C-alpha positions as CSV (number, residue, x, y, z in Angstrom):
1,M,7.7,21.4,-8.5
2,V,8.4,17.9,-10.0
3,Q,7.5,17.1,-13.6
4,I,5.8,13.7,-13.6
5,L,5.9,13.0,-17.3
6,Q,8.9,11.8,-19.3
7,T,10.5,14.6,-21.3
8,S,13.9,15.1,-22.9
9,A,15.1,17.1,-19.9
10,Q,13.2,15.2,-17.1
11,S,13.1,11.5,-16.3
12,S,10.3,9.7,-14.5
13,V,9.0,6.2,-14.1
14,W,5.4,4.9,-14.1
15,V,4.7,1.5,-12.6
16,F,1.4,-0.4,-13.1
17,I,0.3,-3.3,-10.9
18,A,-2.7,-5.5,-11.7
19,E,-4.1,-9.0,-11.3
20,M,-6.7,-11.0,-13.1
21,D,-10.3,-10.9,-11.8
22,R,-10.6,-14.7,-11.6
23,D,-10.3,-15.4,-15.3
24,L,-11.3,-12.0,-16.5
25,P,-8.8,-9.3,-17.6
26,R,-10.8,-6.2,-16.5
27,F,-8.0,-5.0,-14.1
28,L,-5.6,-5.4,-16.9
29,F,-7.7,-3.1,-19.1
30,D,-7.7,-0.5,-16.3
31,I,-3.9,-0.2,-16.4
32,Q,-3.8,-0.5,-20.2
33,N,-6.2,2.5,-20.4
34,F,-4.1,4.5,-17.9
35,A,-0.9,3.7,-19.8
36,E,-2.5,4.7,-23.0
37,K,-3.5,8.1,-21.7
38,L,0.0,8.7,-20.3
39,K,1.6,7.6,-23.5
40,A,-0.4,10.1,-25.4
41,K,0.6,12.9,-23.0
42,Q,4.2,11.9,-23.4
43,S,4.0,12.3,-27.2
44,G,4.0,8.6,-27.8
45,N,6.8,7.7,-25.4
46,D,6.2,4.6,-23.2
47,S,9.9,3.7,-22.5
48,N,9.4,4.6,-18.8
49,F,6.5,2.1,-18.2
50,Y,6.8,-1.0,-16.0
51,F,4.1,-3.5,-15.5
52,F,3.6,-6.2,-12.8
53,V,0.8,-8.7,-13.2
54,D,-0.1,-12.3,-12.4
55,N,-0.6,-13.2,-16.1
56,V,2.2,-11.8,-18.2
57,E,1.1,-13.2,-21.5
58,Q,-2.5,-12.0,-21.1
59,L,-1.3,-8.4,-20.3
60,K,1.1,-8.5,-23.3
61,S,-1.9,-9.3,-25.5
62,V,-3.9,-6.5,-23.9
63,L,-1.1,-3.9,-24.3
64,A,-0.5,-4.9,-27.9
65,L,-4.1,-3.8,-28.7
66,K,-3.0,-0.2,-28.0
67,N,0.5,-0.5,-29.3
68,I,2.0,-0.1,-25.9
69,S,5.5,-1.6,-25.3
70,T,5.7,-5.0,-23.6
71,D,9.5,-4.8,-23.0
72,K,9.0,-4.3,-19.2
73,V,6.2,-6.7,-18.3
74,Y,6.9,-8.8,-15.2
75,E,5.3,-11.2,-12.7
76,I,4.1,-9.5,-9.5
77,S,6.6,-11.5,-7.6
78,Q,9.4,-9.6,-9.3
79,F,8.2,-6.2,-8.1
80,K,10.7,-5.8,-5.3
81,T,13.6,-7.0,-7.4
82,E,12.9,-4.7,-10.3
83,M,12.2,-1.6,-8.1
84,G,15.6,-2.3,-6.4
85,K,17.3,-1.7,-9.8
86,L,16.0,1.8,-10.2
87,S,18.0,4.9,-9.1
88,G,18.5,8.5,-10.0
89,I,14.9,9.3,-10.9
90,P,13.1,12.2,-9.2
91,F,9.6,10.8,-9.5
92,L,7.8,7.5,-9.7
93,G,4.1,7.0,-10.1
94,C,2.5,3.6,-9.2
95,V,-1.0,2.7,-10.3
96,V,-2.8,-0.4,-8.8
97,S,-5.9,-2.1,-10.0
98,S,-7.0,-5.3,-8.3
99,H,-9.2,-6.7,-5.7
100,G,-8.4,-5.4,-2.2
101,N,-8.8,-6.4,1.4
102,I,-7.3,-5.9,4.8
103,D,-4.0,-7.4,3.5
104,G,-3.6,-4.9,0.7
105,A,-3.9,-5.4,-3.1
106,A,-2.6,-7.8,-5.7
107,T,-0.8,-9.9,-3.2
108,L,1.3,-6.9,-2.2
109,N,0.9,-5.4,1.3
110,P,1.0,-1.7,1.9
111,N,4.5,-1.7,3.6
112,K,6.1,-3.6,0.8
113,I,4.9,-1.2,-2.0
114,L,5.7,1.9,0.0
115,S,9.1,0.7,1.2
116,C,10.2,-0.3,-2.3
117,I,9.3,3.1,-3.7
118,N,10.7,5.0,-0.7
119,N,14.1,3.2,-1.0
120,I,14.8,4.2,-4.6
121,P,18.0,6.3,-4.6
122,G,17.5,9.8,-5.8
123,L,13.7,9.8,-5.6
124,T,12.3,13.0,-4.3
125,D,8.6,12.5,-4.8
126,G,6.2,9.7,-5.6
127,L,2.6,8.8,-6.2
128,L,0.8,5.7,-5.2
129,L,-2.6,5.5,-6.9
130,L,-4.9,2.8,-5.6
131,G,-8.0,1.6,-7.4
132,Q,-8.9,-1.4,-5.3
133,C,-11.6,-1.8,-2.6
134,F,-10.7,-1.0,1.0
135,A,-7.6,1.0,-0.1
136,G,-7.8,2.8,3.3
137,V,-5.4,0.1,4.6
138,F,-2.7,2.1,2.8
139,N,-3.6,5.4,4.5
140,T,-0.5,6.2,6.5
141,P,0.6,9.4,8.4
142,T,2.0,12.1,6.1
143,T,5.7,11.4,6.9
144,S,6.6,10.1,3.4
145,K,7.6,11.7,0.2
146,I,5.0,9.6,-1.5
147,C,1.5,11.0,-2.0
148,V,-1.0,8.1,-1.6
149,I,-4.4,8.4,-3.2
150,G,-7.2,5.8,-2.8
151,A,-10.3,5.3,-4.9
152,S,-12.1,4.3,-1.8
153,N,-11.4,4.3,1.9
154,F,-13.0,1.3,3.7
155,C,-15.8,0.7,1.2
156,E,-15.8,-1.1,-2.1
157,S,-14.5,0.6,-5.2
158,L,-17.0,1.1,-8.0
159,S,-16.4,-0.7,-11.3
160,A,-19.0,-0.4,-14.0
161,E,-19.7,-0.5,-17.7
162,F,-20.8,2.8,-19.2
163,S,-20.9,4.6,-22.6
164,E,-17.2,5.6,-22.6
165,V,-15.6,2.2,-22.0
166,S,-15.7,-1.3,-23.4
167,W,-15.0,-3.2,-20.2
168,C,-16.2,-3.1,-16.6
169,A,-13.8,-0.3,-15.6
170,N,-12.6,1.0,-12.3
171,I,-14.4,4.4,-12.4
172,F,-12.0,6.3,-10.2
173,L,-8.9,5.1,-12.2
174,Y,-10.7,5.8,-15.5
175,F,-11.5,9.4,-14.6
176,F,-8.1,10.0,-13.1
177,S,-6.4,8.8,-16.3
178,R,-8.9,10.9,-18.4
179,W,-7.7,14.0,-16.5
180,F,-4.3,13.8,-18.3
181,I,-5.9,14.4,-21.7
182,E,-8.6,16.9,-20.5
183,N,-6.7,20.0,-21.8
184,N,-9.6,22.4,-21.0
185,N,-10.3,21.2,-17.5
186,Q,-6.9,20.3,-16.0
187,D,-6.5,23.2,-13.6
188,V,-9.5,22.3,-11.5
189,D,-8.8,24.5,-8.5
190,G,-7.6,27.5,-10.6
191,D,-4.3,28.0,-8.9
192,G,-2.4,28.2,-12.2
193,N,-0.8,24.7,-12.0
194,C,-2.0,21.4,-13.4
195,S,-1.1,19.0,-10.6
196,I,-2.0,15.6,-9.2
197,L,-4.2,17.5,-6.7
198,D,-6.3,18.6,-9.7
199,A,-6.4,15.0,-11.0
200,Y,-7.6,13.9,-7.5
201,K,-10.3,16.5,-7.4
202,Y,-11.4,15.8,-11.0
203,A,-11.6,12.0,-10.5
204,S,-13.3,12.3,-7.1
205,F,-16.0,14.6,-8.5
206,H,-16.8,12.5,-11.6
207,T,-16.7,9.2,-9.5
208,S,-19.1,10.7,-7.0
209,L,-21.4,12.0,-9.7
210,L,-21.5,8.7,-11.6
211,L,-22.2,6.8,-8.4
212,Q,-25.0,9.1,-7.5
213,N,-26.5,8.7,-11.0
214,V,-26.3,4.9,-10.7
215,K,-28.0,4.9,-7.3
216,A,-30.7,7.3,-8.6
217,Q,-31.5,4.8,-11.4
218,F,-31.5,1.9,-9.0
219,S,-33.8,3.7,-6.6
220,K,-36.6,4.2,-9.2
221,N,-37.3,0.4,-9.3
222,F,-35.3,-0.9,-6.3
223,H,-38.4,-2.5,-4.7
224,I,-39.2,-4.3,-8.0
225,W,-35.9,-5.8,-9.0
226,C,-34.9,-6.7,-5.5
227,T,-38.2,-8.4,-4.7
228,D,-38.1,-10.3,-8.0
229,E,-34.5,-11.5,-7.5
230,V,-35.2,-12.7,-3.9
231,K,-38.3,-14.5,-5.2
232,K,-36.2,-16.1,-7.9
233,L,-33.7,-17.3,-5.4
234,Q,-36.5,-18.8,-3.2
235,D,-37.9,-20.6,-6.2
236,I,-34.5,-22.1,-7.2
237,S,-33.9,-23.1,-3.5
238,N,-37.2,-24.9,-3.5
239,Q,-36.3,-26.8,-6.7
240,I,-33.0,-27.8,-5.1
241,I,-34.7,-29.1,-2.0
242,A,-37.4,-31.0,-4.0
243,P,-36.2,-31.3,-7.6
244,K,-38.6,-32.4,-10.3
245,E,-37.9,-35.4,-12.4
246,G,-35.0,-34.7,-14.9
247,Q,-33.8,-31.6,-13.1
248,N,-30.0,-31.4,-12.5
249,I,-29.3,-30.3,-8.9
250,V,-25.8,-29.3,-9.7
251,E,-27.0,-26.9,-12.5
252,L,-29.7,-25.5,-10.2
253,Q,-27.0,-24.9,-7.5
254,A,-24.9,-23.1,-10.0
255,V,-27.8,-20.9,-11.2
256,Y,-28.6,-20.1,-7.5
257,K,-25.0,-19.1,-6.8
258,S,-24.8,-16.8,-9.9
259,T,-28.2,-15.2,-9.2
260,Q,-27.2,-14.6,-5.6
261,L,-23.8,-13.1,-6.6
262,E,-25.5,-10.7,-9.0
263,L,-28.1,-9.6,-6.4
264,D,-25.3,-9.1,-3.8
265,R,-23.3,-7.1,-6.4
266,N,-26.3,-4.8,-7.1
267,L,-27.1,-4.4,-3.4
268,S,-23.5,-3.6,-2.6
269,L,-23.4,-1.0,-5.3
270,Y,-26.7,0.5,-4.2
271,H,-25.5,0.9,-0.6
272,N,-21.9,1.9,-1.5
273,N,-20.6,5.1,0.0
274,Q,-17.3,5.2,-1.9
275,E,-15.2,8.2,-0.7
276,P,-11.8,8.8,-2.4
277,W,-9.0,10.0,-0.1
278,I,-5.5,11.6,-0.4
279,S,-2.7,11.3,2.1
280,D,-0.7,14.5,1.4
281,M,-2.1,17.4,-0.6
282,N,1.3,19.3,-0.3
283,V,3.1,16.5,-2.2
284,A,0.2,16.3,-4.7
285,M,0.5,20.0,-5.5
286,R,4.2,19.6,-6.3
287,L,3.5,16.9,-8.9
288,I,2.8,18.7,-12.1
289,I,2.4,17.9,-15.8
């Protein structure tokens, strides 16, 4: 068994990687929330946290809101260099929140992240937790000491605003982090240990449940809002083609684009079949709190 939290007798490191969503800090809030939960579980200790982002000053402001140390906040480009300085730690956990595609996440490809973690001297176990869309590109054969967990395989990863959060949160990462402070529900499978496998099951269950509830709500009036939005797009398109006197075509085009993006987002969510995955359950069972 490997203790994944920082204690007086056990050292561990937690690394957080995030990027801005265009000009919005929602991914930064994802890792802020995760770090906050871990800090609480470590009795207020955050000395083992590293952050890698594309806007250092923005993240420092975000972390300061929760009184989380900003001593180890770096640009994403410094990830490999800083990981190369680590040694003699039995466990490293890495949490990623960003956009994702076939090339990976947050400008880091799968091989770069996994290689950097694997090459840390003395490391026996690791966790790579991926919140981004299409995280299945990181799904590799189980020949590593690193357990890789993805919020979604080759579908988009759900982010949403709901009663428990104040930002558009990555649902899987949110529930995964909440597991750390769910003292009454941590041993999900009842094996007597509170492990990362329990966290995976907890987050997967709650993510699936929330997605089902969202789809159920959408289904009740899908034909209404979808038809209305398509009609709205057609009306705007007609105005662009034949504008009335005084109408600004550039403004109409901007409204058309934003309306189309919102419709596409809702349709994407409605048809999403997000399915979390885990690369190695045996490693996950060894990682305990």
